[in-house]
N, C-alpha and C positions, 0 to 999 in steps of 0.2 A: 241771682243773675250776676254775671261778671261785671266788672267796672265799665266795660263797653260792650253793648250788645243789642240784639233785636230778638225778641221772643216771638216766633211765628204763631204760637198758640194764643197768647194774650194780646199780641201786637204791641206790647210794651217796648219802649226804647230806653236804654240807659247809656249815658255817655259822660265821660269826664270833661269838665269845662275846658275848652281849648283844644281838645283832641280833633284830629281829622280822620273821618271815617266815611266809607261808602256803604249805604244800607240799601238792600234790594228787597222789595216787597211785592209778592205775587199779586197780580190783578185778576179780578173777575173778567170774564170775556166781554161783558158789556162796557167795561171801563177801558179796555185796550183800544177802542176805536176813537178815543178822543185825541185832540191835537196837542194838548198840553196838560201838565200836572203841576199843581202848586202844593208844596209841603209847608204847613204852617204849625207853629207851636203857640199855644194859647194859655194865658194865665187867667184861670177862672176867678181868682180872688179879687182881681181888679179889672176884669173884663177887657184885657189888652192882648193883642197879637204881639208876641215877643220876636217872632221870626217868621218870615215868609220868603221862601226861595223856590225857584222853578226846579222841577225834577225832570228827568228824561224818562221816556218809555222805551224799553229795550227787551225783546224776547219775552213779552208778556209780564214784565215787571216794571214797577216804578223804581228808578234808580236815583237815590238822594245822596248827594255829596255834601256832607257837613264838614266845613272847613273851620280852621282855628277862629277866623273872624266871626263866624256865626254864633259860637257858644262861649267864647272866652270871657265875655262880660256879663253873662247870665248868672244870677244868683243860684247857688245850690238849692235844689228843691224839686218838688213834683209838679209837673205841668201836664197838659193834654196836647195831643197832636192830631192833625187832620190832613187828609189828601183831598184836594178839590180838582175835579177833571173839567176841562174847558175845551169846547170845540170852537174853531174859528176865532181865536183870541187875537187881540192886538197887543203890542208891547209899547211901553213908554221909552224915553230916551236912555233909561238905565237897564232895559231888558226885562223889566217887571211885567208880568202878564196882567192884562186889563180885559175884563169882560163887561163891556157896557153897551153893546149893540143888541137890538132885538133878536138877531139871529145867533147870538152866542148862547150855547147850552152849557150850563154849569151843573155838576152833580157831585155831591159829597160822598166820600167812601164810607163814612160812618155817620150815624145819627139815627133818629133825631135827638137832639138834646145833648148838652155837654157832658152829662154823667156817663154817656156811652162812649165817649172818645177815649182812645187808649192813652196810657200814661207815657209821659216823656220826662225822665228823671235826669237831672244834672247833678253830678257829684263834683266836689272840689278836692282833687287828689294830689295836690302838689303846688309847685310854684306857678305864679302867673307868667305866661310866656307870650 
């Protein structure tokens, strides 16, 4: 895989720390009807979410914009990523999606279990910017 990329077959994402990229991931029809998408990167070695950002839904795809600030401080290594679809969400004062009402529906794009989540690999390919 190239230093920056998305493999539609394996769903693996590889990005150089600090790079800015937009990744578009085709959605199944049942996922396209949700109001919001959350993209999360998970470190299974210490059970921590490293990154959680809202994604857009456009033309049947989840559109994830990874900015410099999202990945520049992450250690090089292999993590896992997930898309979570939410209907009728609220947001906090920072724009983070919150699903805490009884009428919020949340559905994971992958699962069950972390072993089935696709890889998210961070490489360290140069100077810190």
